N, C-alpha and C positions, 0 to 999 in steps of 0.2 A: 955513595955517589958513582963511584967507578960501575958499580953492578947495575944500576940504572942506566948508566949510559950504554953499556955493554949490552945489555935487553935491548935498549932502543936502535941501536945498530944492527943488531941481529935480526929484529923485526923489520927494519927497512930494508936490510939485504934480502930477506925471504919476500917480501913483497916486491920489491925491484924484480927477482927472478920470476915471480909469478906474472908481472905485467909483460915482462920482455916474451915470456912464454903464450901469453893471450894475444899479442900483437903478431899473429905467425906470418911469416913472409912467403912470398910466393916468387922467388926471383925468375924462375922459368918464365913464367905468365908474364910479369913486368917487363923483362928483356925483349919477349917477343911482341907485346904491346907497343915497345919502342921501336922495334924495326919495322912493324908493319905501319906506324904512324910516319916513318920516313919514309917508307915506299910510297904513302900517299902523297906526302909533301913533295917527293920528287917527281911524280906523276903530273901533278899540278904544275910544276916548275918547268917542266919539259912539254907539256901541253899535250899527254897522252890521256889524261884524264879532264874530263869537263867538268864544269863547277858542280852541276847536279851529280855526277858520278861522286865527285870528292866528299860532297855533301853526305849522299847516302853511305859511303863507307866510312865515313865519320861517325855517323849514327851508330853503325854495326860497332864500331870501337868502343863507344860509350855504353852500348849494351854490354859488351864484353867485361867492361870495367864496372858495371853495376853487378853483373854475376860474380864478379871475383868478390866485391865488397860484400856481397850477400853471404858468399861462402866463407869469408873470413869473420862475419859477424858473430858467429858464437865461440871464436877463438880456436877453432880446429877445422881444416881443411881437409875434409874426407877424400878417400881415394876416387869415390865417385864424383865427387865434385870436381876434384882435379880433371877427370876424365870428361866431363862434361866442359868444362873450361876448354881443355884442348880440342874437344871437337869445334867448339866455338870458334877458338881460333883458326883452326884447320878450315872451315869454313870461309871464314873472314879472308883468309889469306887466298883461297881460290878465287872468291869475288874480286879481290885487288888485281890478280893475275888477268882475270877475263877482262875487266873493265880498261886495264891499260894495253891490252892486246886487241880490243875490238874495232880497231880502225877509225873510231869517232876521235878526231883530234880537236883542240880547243881552237876555236878561229880567232 
């Protein structure tokens, strides 16, 4: 009985490790998404982003999030996938900056 319990615990431990490896984290991407989301909210709050600008920027954020989910779907985010995500985030960041500084203020 002890042997059976020990085998069961070992199998559970190994499966637990496998599942944590499967759900790979991308903390850099997640942190940057949060910061960009905060920048958009700040722009809306201060009036430097119009409603339409904010909606377009939110759509870009959703697209980035979908790209990240697709990259994670096979359990491994490759260097190429990380580069594409970073490129997409750079593009979104530039758009946020340009929209916040284009002298179109919410009325």
